[in-house]
Backbone as ProteinMPNN parsed JSONL, in Angstrom:
{"seq_chain_A": "MTIETSGELLVNEIAPRVHNSGHWTIEGAKTSQFDNHLRAVTGLPLGSTEVLGNSVMLNILSEVKSPASYLLNDSLHLHLYNKEARASRKLGHITLLNASDTEIAEAEQLLD", "coords_chain_A": {"N_chain_A": [[9.413, 38.138, 4.175], [7.483, 40.347, 2.208], [5.102, 40.415, -0.346], [3.443, 41.889, -2.76], [0.123, 41.651, -5.04], [-1.713, 42.595, -6.271], [-4.022, 41.777, -6.574], [-3.655, 39.319, -8.458], [-3.647, 35.949, -9.056], [-0.946, 34.126, -7.987], [1.518, 31.293, -8.575], [3.166, 29.118, -7.885], [3.452, 26.152, -8.29], [2.115, 23.585, -10.066], [0.727, 20.589, -8.908], [-0.157, 18.21, -11.111], [-1.224, 15.33, -8.958], [-2.098, 12.94, -6.766], [-1.242, 13.127, -3.181], [1.04, 12.684, -0.72], [0.154, 13.482, 1.712], [-2.478, 12.134, 1.626], [-2.33, 9.563, 1.934], [-3.772, 7.698, 3.59], [-6.703, 7.455, 2.373], [-6.26, 5.385, 0.863], [-6.777, 2.6, 2.695], [-8.504, 4.165, 3.82], [-10.911, 5.166, 3.023], [-14.286, 4.806, 0.346], [-13.559, 5.269, -1.95], [-10.133, 5.778, -3.174], [-7.838, 8.298, -3.445], [-6.169, 7.827, -5.098], [-7.595, 5.626, -7.048], [-9.517, 8.18, -7.404], [-8.063, 10.041, -8.683], [-7.19, 8.768, -11.573], [-9.506, 7.84, -12.404], [-10.558, 10.501, -12.483], [-8.832, 11.604, -14.566], [-9.115, 10.223, -16.605], [-11.286, 10.282, -17.496], [-14.135, 9.324, -16.237], [-16.548, 8.419, -14.18], [-16.297, 9.863, -10.861], [-15.591, 8.344, -7.788], [-17.378, 7.944, -4.514], [-16.351, 9.592, -2.348], [-16.647, 8.796, 1.074], [-15.739, 8.511, 4.262], [-14.296, 5.778, 5.808], [-13.625, 5.28, 8.593], [-12.117, 6.299, 11.281], [-9.354, 7.032, 10.812], [-5.461, 6.544, 11.038], [-2.209, 7.138, 9.857], [0.919, 7.458, 10.181], [4.478, 7.999, 8.721], [6.982, 6.322, 7.86], [10.182, 6.836, 8.295], [13.116, 7.771, 7.092], [14.513, 5.175, 7.372], [13.953, 1.907, 6.903], [12.513, -0.918, 8.746], [12.482, -4.058, 9.395], [10.427, -5.423, 7.201], [8.394, -7.721, 8.643], [8.402, -6.7, 11.16], [6.667, -4.887, 11.169], [4.302, -6.358, 10.027], [3.105, -7.985, 12.34], [0.843, -6.741, 13.659], [-1.958, -7.038, 12.948], [-4.157, -5.183, 12.38], [-2.726, -2.923, 10.654], [-1.527, -1.295, 7.561], [0.906, -1.656, 5.884], [2.966, 0.055, 4.089], [5.296, 0.518, 1.214], [7.55, 2.47, -0.494], [9.696, 1.97, -1.692], [12.02, 3.527, -1.919], [15.038, 5.1, -1.922], [16.947, 4.58, 1.202], [17.99, 7.542, 3.45], [18.554, 10.356, 5.154], [15.498, 11.692, 7.067], [14.137, 11.155, 5.197], [11.025, 10.438, 3.319], [9.707, 6.907, 3.722], [7.742, 5.249, 3.44], [4.989, 4.646, 4.676], [2.249, 3.45, 7.56], [-1.27, 2.591, 8.074], [-3.577, 2.618, 9.985], [-6.949, 1.708, 10.652], [-10.042, 2.857, 12.681], [-8.473, 2.582, 14.527], [-7.481, 1.738, 18.402], [-5.611, 3.488, 21.033], [-4.305, 2.255, 22.396], [-3.165, 0.608, 20.29], [-2.028, 2.639, 18.439], [-0.392, 3.701, 19.763], [1.316, 1.317, 20.232], [2.17, 1.234, 17.227], [4.098, 3.536, 16.853], [5.899, 3.144, 18.109], [6.503, 0.846, 16.934], [8.228, 2.542, 15.061], [10.32, 3.755, 16.321]], "CA_chain_A": [[8.947, 39.006, 2.89], [6.182, 41.028, 1.792], [4.623, 40.146, -1.67], [2.034, 42.721, -3.877], [-0.139, 40.962, -6.037], [-2.753, 43.624, -7.132], [-5.194, 40.563, -6.585], [-3.208, 38.337, -9.199], [-3.095, 34.993, -8.463], [0.793, 33.409, -8.188], [1.188, 29.826, -8.567], [4.4, 28.014, -7.815], [4.01, 24.975, -8.969], [1.197, 22.712, -10.267], [1.54, 18.908, -9.589], [-1.355, 17.319, -11.276], [-1.051, 14.475, -9.03], [-2.146, 12.312, -5.491], [-0.352, 14.06, -2.275], [1.382, 11.629, 0.155], [-0.517, 13.511, 3.106], [-3.47, 11.678, 1.628], [-2.246, 7.984, 1.34], [-4.464, 7.292, 4.11], [-7.496, 7.065, 1.81], [-6.238, 3.895, 0.341], [-7.639, 1.979, 3.734], [-10.101, 4.751, 5.102], [-12.081, 5.887, 2.041], [-14.754, 4.347, -0.008], [-12.48, 5.384, -3.392], [-8.96, 6.238, -2.009], [-7.107, 9.316, -3.995], [-5.586, 7.385, -6.144], [-8.463, 5.393, -7.585], [-10.298, 9.108, -8.334], [-7.339, 10.851, -9.761], [-7.398, 8.059, -12.241], [-11.003, 8.457, -12.981], [-10.771, 11.921, -13.256], [-7.897, 11.728, -15.809], [-9.51, 9.258, -18.183], [-12.885, 11.001, -17.811], [-14.706, 8.239, -15.213], [-17.487, 9.593, -13.174], [-15.713, 9.914, -10.051], [-16.284, 7.512, -6.889], [-17.281, 8.272, -3.091], [-14.952, 10.085, -0.629], [-17.087, 8.661, 2.549], [-14.782, 7.771, 4.938], [-14.88, 5.097, 6.492], [-13.371, 5.31, 10.219], [-10.649, 7.099, 11.934], [-7.579, 6.506, 9.966], [-4.283, 7.353, 11.149], [-1.145, 7.501, 9.123], [2.428, 7.521, 10.297], [5.167, 7.648, 8.078], [8.457, 5.754, 8.024], [10.934, 8.426, 8.11], [15.046, 7.526, 6.829], [15.14, 3.567, 7.482], [12.544, 0.811, 6.883], [12.684, -1.94, 9.859], [12.382, -5.753, 8.782], [8.644, -5.326, 6.976], [7.954, -8.706, 8.873], [7.815, -6.236, 12.552], [5.241, -4.131, 11.268], [3.03, -7.054, 9.759], [2.95, -8.825, 13.093], [-0.043, -6.953, 13.756], [-3.453, -7.233, 11.357], [-4.473, -4.097, 12.157], [-1.784, -2.43, 10.386], [-1.438, -1.59, 7.011], [2.115, -1.186, 5.423], [2.813, -0.072, 2.481], [6.965, 0.925, 0.902], [7.923, 3.24, -1.583], [10.477, 1.371, -2.695], [13.213, 4.485, -2.51], [16.876, 4.245, -1.35], [17.14, 5.247, 2.619], [18.358, 8.745, 3.442], [18.015, 11.076, 6.728], [14.573, 12.305, 7.187], [13.047, 10.732, 3.32], [10.024, 9.381, 3.664], [10.238, 5.635, 2.379], [6.84, 4.121, 3.853], [3.561, 4.737, 5.846], [1.542, 2.715, 7.673], [-2.537, 3.421, 8.257], [-4.413, 1.771, 11.305], [-8.474, 1.995, 10.865], [-10.618, 2.437, 14.094], [-7.257, 2.133, 15.798], [-7.256, 2.285, 20.089], [-4.912, 4.671, 21.58], [-3.205, 1.72, 22.508], [-2.373, 0.265, 18.908], [-1.169, 3.944, 17.802], [1.051, 3.633, 20.933], [2.048, 0.132, 19.49], [2.738, 1.37, 16.241], [4.791, 4.482, 16.925], [6.556, 2.543, 18.874], [7.73, 0.657, 15.86], [8.552, 3.768, 13.912], [11.511, 3.913, 17.219]], "C_chain_A": [[7.163, 39.353, 2.487], [5.54, 40.487, 0.326], [3.15, 40.472, -2.572], [1.819, 42.083, -4.436], [-1.03, 41.638, -6.853], [-4.094, 42.474, -7.286], [-5.365, 39.506, -7.937], [-3.344, 37.082, -8.392], [-1.909, 34.581, -8.612], [0.469, 32.616, -7.688], [2.746, 29.651, -8.575], [5.048, 26.934, -8.345], [2.226, 24.235, -8.938], [1.397, 21.203, -10.327], [-0.195, 18.307, -9.836], [-1.188, 15.572, -10.79], [-1.799, 13.968, -7.039], [-0.695, 13.127, -5.0], [-0.292, 12.966, -1.406], [0.517, 11.919, 1.572], [-1.991, 12.825, 3.096], [-3.347, 10.214, 1.697], [-2.889, 7.095, 2.351], [-6.053, 6.946, 3.612], [-7.478, 5.659, 1.132], [-7.313, 2.548, 1.526], [-8.803, 2.534, 4.039], [-10.948, 5.634, 4.437], [-12.612, 4.742, 1.116], [-13.993, 4.637, -1.677], [-11.256, 6.145, -2.533], [-8.613, 7.306, -3.342], [-6.58, 8.94, -5.085], [-6.362, 6.721, -7.58], [-9.265, 7.056, -8.319], [-9.6, 9.672, -9.119], [-7.436, 9.941, -11.391], [-8.641, 8.224, -13.049], [-10.981, 9.61, -13.56], [-9.703, 12.231, -14.562], [-8.211, 10.449, -17.321], [-10.981, 9.427, -18.322], [-14.22, 9.541, -16.946], [-15.513, 8.854, -14.317], [-16.346, 8.789, -11.923], [-16.163, 9.351, -8.506], [-16.767, 8.354, -5.426], [-15.91, 8.012, -2.093], [-15.38, 9.52, 0.756], [-15.918, 7.973, 3.446], [-15.181, 6.516, 5.78], [-14.646, 4.717, 7.804], [-12.589, 6.442, 10.249], [-9.39, 6.335, 11.255], [-6.549, 7.725, 10.55], [-3.007, 7.139, 10.022], [0.301, 7.824, 9.713], [3.265, 6.997, 9.615], [6.328, 7.318, 9.007], [9.514, 6.783, 7.558], [12.916, 7.563, 8.252], [15.374, 5.976, 7.063], [13.51, 2.854, 7.823], [13.134, -0.354, 7.669], [12.219, -3.439, 9.229], [11.029, -5.082, 8.591], [8.028, -5.961, 8.052], [7.709, -7.784, 10.211], [6.258, -5.585, 12.206], [4.258, -5.129, 11.082], [2.134, -8.028, 10.57], [1.429, -8.468, 13.685], [-0.885, -6.487, 12.52], [-3.853, -6.338, 11.373], [-3.943, -2.694, 11.327], [-1.473, -3.054, 8.916], [-0.282, -1.073, 6.36], [2.199, -0.935, 3.7], [4.826, 1.373, 1.982], [6.785, 1.265, -0.489], [8.938, 3.106, -1.81], [11.974, 2.403, -3.033], [14.451, 4.264, -1.367], [16.533, 5.126, -0.335], [17.912, 6.68, 2.34], [17.591, 9.735, 4.504], [16.522, 11.565, 6.424], [13.681, 11.763, 5.655], [12.116, 9.902, 4.198], [10.196, 8.446, 2.966], [9.141, 5.145, 2.353], [6.167, 5.26, 4.009], [3.012, 3.878, 6.18], [0.956, 3.228, 8.521], [-3.018, 2.185, 9.218], [-5.715, 2.802, 10.538], [-8.964, 2.46, 11.664], [-9.684, 2.236, 14.758], [-7.782, 2.743, 17.337], [-6.119, 3.298, 19.786], [-3.794, 3.704, 21.984], [-2.367, 0.925, 21.513], [-1.702, 0.93, 18.068], [-0.127, 4.154, 18.103], [1.833, 2.763, 20.712], [2.852, 0.241, 18.221], [3.456, 2.582, 15.975], [6.056, 4.041, 17.554], [7.49, 1.44, 17.88], [8.697, 0.866, 14.575], [10.171, 3.983, 14.926], [12.482, 3.518, 16.524]], "O_chain_A": [[6.108, 38.72, 2.526], [6.296, 39.517, 0.274], [2.216, 39.747, -2.913], [2.766, 41.415, -4.851], [-1.154, 41.343, -8.042], [-4.97, 42.545, -8.149], [-6.395, 39.021, -8.404], [-3.181, 37.11, -7.172], [-1.648, 34.681, -9.811], [-0.357, 32.535, -6.779], [3.406, 30.195, -9.46], [6.195, 26.655, -8.692], [1.394, 24.361, -8.041], [1.941, 20.581, -11.239], [-1.085, 18.08, -9.017], [-1.067, 14.665, -11.614], [-1.879, 14.876, -6.213], [0.292, 13.537, -5.61], [-1.291, 12.271, -1.219], [0.215, 11.037, 2.376], [-2.693, 12.821, 4.107], [-4.392, 9.595, 1.493], [-2.736, 5.88, 2.227], [-6.699, 6.209, 4.358], [-8.467, 4.963, 0.908], [-8.262, 1.856, 1.158], [-9.837, 1.968, 4.393], [-11.571, 6.576, 4.925], [-11.869, 3.782, 0.91], [-14.189, 3.718, -2.472], [-11.382, 6.869, -1.545], [-9.252, 7.02, -4.354], [-6.512, 9.698, -6.053], [-6.064, 7.0, -8.741], [-9.537, 7.119, -9.518], [-10.048, 9.96, -10.229], [-7.785, 10.621, -12.356], [-8.7, 8.687, -14.188], [-11.254, 9.87, -14.732], [-9.936, 13.098, -15.404], [-7.718, 10.107, -18.396], [-11.716, 8.826, -19.107], [-15.118, 9.077, -17.649], [-15.116, 9.838, -13.694], [-15.797, 7.688, -11.974], [-17.119, 9.94, -8.002], [-16.402, 9.529, -5.377], [-15.145, 7.205, -1.565], [-14.572, 9.7, 1.667], [-15.346, 6.928, 3.135], [-16.276, 6.362, 6.319], [-15.378, 3.848, 8.277], [-12.453, 7.329, 9.406], [-8.802, 5.259, 11.36], [-6.599, 8.954, 10.59], [-3.608, 6.857, 8.986], [0.601, 8.968, 9.372], [3.278, 5.768, 9.54], [6.636, 7.665, 10.147], [9.51, 7.397, 6.491], [13.562, 7.063, 9.173], [16.541, 5.61, 6.92], [12.525, 3.098, 8.52], [14.223, -0.788, 7.294], [11.318, -3.398, 8.391], [10.501, -4.368, 9.443], [7.178, -5.301, 8.651], [6.572, -8.041, 10.605], [5.164, -5.735, 12.75], [3.273, -5.031, 11.813], [1.127, -8.64, 10.215], [0.73, -9.379, 14.128], [-0.599, -5.831, 11.518], [-4.222, -6.065, 10.231], [-4.565, -1.631, 11.334], [-1.26, -4.235, 8.641], [-0.367, 0.144, 6.19], [1.757, -1.438, 2.667], [5.182, 2.488, 2.363], [6.161, 0.683, -1.376], [9.499, 4.116, -2.236], [12.77, 2.23, -3.956], [14.628, 3.535, -0.39], [15.979, 6.201, -0.562], [18.378, 6.951, 1.234], [16.374, 9.855, 4.645], [16.411, 11.886, 5.241], [12.582, 12.212, 5.33], [12.227, 9.153, 5.168], [10.667, 8.549, 1.833], [8.982, 4.43, 1.363], [6.446, 6.418, 3.697], [2.96, 3.027, 5.291], [1.403, 3.932, 9.427], [-2.759, 0.993, 9.049], [-5.665, 3.946, 10.087], [-7.997, 3.152, 11.982], [-9.915, 1.619, 15.798], [-8.318, 3.839, 17.501], [-5.787, 3.784, 18.705], [-2.611, 4.043, 21.982], [-1.197, 0.601, 21.712], [-0.98, 0.468, 17.184], [0.851, 4.561, 17.476], [3.033, 2.996, 20.857], [3.898, -0.376, 18.019], [3.524, 2.834, 14.772], [7.124, 4.641, 17.439], [8.698, 1.221, 17.965], [9.36, 0.234, 13.753], [11.155, 4.353, 14.285], [13.62, 3.526, 16.992]]}, "name": "protein", "num_of_chains": 1, "seq": "MTIETSGELLVNEIAPRVHNSGHWTIEGAKTSQFDNHLRAVTGLPLGSTEVLGNSVMLNILSEVKSPASYLLNDSLHLHLYNKEARASRKLGHITLLNASDTEIAEAEQLLD"}
């Protein structure tokens, strides 16, 4: 479908909140998107968004295995959203900072 706009800006949603694609910033940036969101809406100066290293964020979909299984690896950071499980729903994520290819592969196996 093509929509002619004649140079107008069309918006179908405005969500003044952080986005789940940036959850890696909790561990991977000097100031996370959550901290900067709160600073912005309260009029405080924004913090540095400097990246602390290479971050990998892996989504936990459909079901959460025993949280202890994710926590056996000290390089993993586990975040659960306390949502009801259902097919293809994002229930949480794990983040790895400066992980090796082996560590990433091991983390991916936890999600299978």
